[in-house]
PLY file of the C-alpha trace (Angstrom):
ply
format ascii 1.0
element vertex 113
property float x
property float y
property float z
element edge 112
property int vertex1
property int vertex2
end_header
13.50 11.21 13.09
11.33 10.04 15.04
9.96 5.90 14.18
6.90 6.98 11.73
9.67 8.96 9.95
12.07 5.98 9.77
8.87 4.45 8.30
8.38 6.32 5.83
11.39 6.72 4.67
11.82 3.18 4.70
8.69 3.04 2.93
10.22 5.45 0.40
13.26 3.23 -0.13
11.86 0.32 -1.37
9.34 2.23 -3.92
12.64 3.92 -5.71
14.26 0.76 -5.83
12.15 -2.34 -5.57
9.28 -0.47 -7.98
11.35 1.94 -9.94
9.20 5.35 -8.27
9.98 7.97 -7.07
7.32 8.29 -4.39
5.41 11.50 -3.61
6.34 12.45 -0.15
3.26 13.97 0.64
0.88 11.40 -0.46
3.56 8.60 1.66
3.49 9.96 4.68
-0.66 10.52 4.78
-1.35 6.78 3.39
1.44 5.63 5.93
-0.47 8.05 9.07
-3.87 6.36 7.53
-2.27 2.48 8.42
-2.32 3.75 12.53
-0.69 1.82 14.71
0.28 -1.60 12.31
2.93 0.22 11.03
4.56 -0.67 13.86
3.88 -4.05 13.63
5.87 -6.08 12.03
3.85 -8.71 11.29
0.84 -6.08 10.56
3.50 -3.50 8.61
2.94 -6.60 5.80
1.65 -7.81 3.64
0.76 -11.53 2.22
-0.13 -10.41 -0.90
-1.22 -14.09 -2.10
-3.18 -14.66 0.57
-6.91 -14.77 -0.62
-7.60 -13.81 3.01
-5.32 -10.72 3.08
-6.55 -10.32 -0.43
-10.09 -10.16 0.07
-8.79 -7.69 3.59
-7.82 -5.15 1.31
-10.31 -5.01 -0.94
-12.73 -4.40 2.12
-10.55 -1.75 4.15
-9.15 -0.41 1.72
-9.76 0.31 -1.49
-14.04 -0.09 -0.71
-13.63 1.48 2.25
-10.81 4.02 2.62
-10.66 4.56 -1.78
-14.42 4.47 -1.48
-14.41 2.32 -4.85
-16.73 -0.72 -5.09
-16.30 -4.26 -5.57
-15.65 -5.86 -8.13
-12.96 -7.86 -10.09
-11.40 -4.27 -11.19
-10.29 -3.92 -7.74
-9.25 -7.47 -8.10
-6.78 -6.90 -11.22
-4.94 -2.88 -9.87
-4.18 -5.03 -6.80
-2.30 -7.99 -9.31
-0.48 -4.99 -10.78
0.28 -3.07 -7.75
1.56 -6.35 -6.53
3.61 -6.58 -10.70
5.05 -3.35 -10.11
6.32 -4.11 -6.49
7.51 -7.65 -7.30
5.63 -10.71 -6.73
8.72 -13.16 -6.28
8.69 -11.26 -3.24
5.90 -12.05 -1.15
5.44 -10.54 2.16
5.48 -6.45 1.05
4.51 -3.47 3.62
1.50 -2.44 3.47
1.97 1.08 3.29
4.26 0.59 -0.12
1.17 -0.94 -1.36
-1.80 0.80 -0.28
1.04 3.94 -2.40
0.70 1.84 -5.02
-3.28 1.00 -5.38
-3.71 4.50 -4.54
-1.36 6.12 -6.86
-2.57 2.73 -9.66
-6.42 4.39 -9.18
-5.98 8.44 -9.54
-7.48 8.14 -5.91
-4.66 10.43 -4.43
-7.70 13.21 -3.62
-9.16 10.24 -0.40
-6.47 11.54 0.73
-6.65 15.30 0.86
0 1
1 2
2 3
3 4
4 5
5 6
6 7
7 8
8 9
9 10
10 11
11 12
12 13
13 14
14 15
15 16
16 17
17 18
18 19
19 20
20 21
21 22
22 23
23 24
24 25
25 26
26 27
27 28
28 29
29 30
30 31
31 32
32 33
33 34
34 35
35 36
36 37
37 38
38 39
39 40
40 41
41 42
42 43
43 44
44 45
45 46
46 47
47 48
48 49
49 50
50 51
51 52
52 53
53 54
54 55
55 56
56 57
57 58
58 59
59 60
60 61
61 62
62 63
63 64
64 65
65 66
66 67
67 68
68 69
69 70
70 71
71 72
72 73
73 74
74 75
75 76
76 77
77 78
78 79
79 80
80 81
81 82
82 83
83 84
84 85
85 86
86 87
87 88
88 89
89 90
90 91
91 92
92 93
93 94
94 95
95 96
96 97
97 98
98 99
99 100
100 101
101 102
102 103
103 104
104 105
105 106
106 107
107 108
108 109
109 110
110 111
111 112
């Protein structure tokens, strides 16, 4: 398996074990690819979900640019819900997993077609 395939398998396991979700592997693969080289960096592959600057970057770079959503309070609500699904007790989360949760939660799977 390739390094990316290994990471996708890791993300799928996280979705199953921590979120109780059976992932759509095609969508998870596309979300992971969209994360670019950040998935290979131990620091950049993780999200500090409680950091206000990190949350702003997620809203701007992923939710607004990638998913095409307008900035507003509903994006913070969606982010809060995704963090809750992932498990708030874990302060750092895999970026690809959090982005997958946001994509599904917001019904924006078509952004990866």
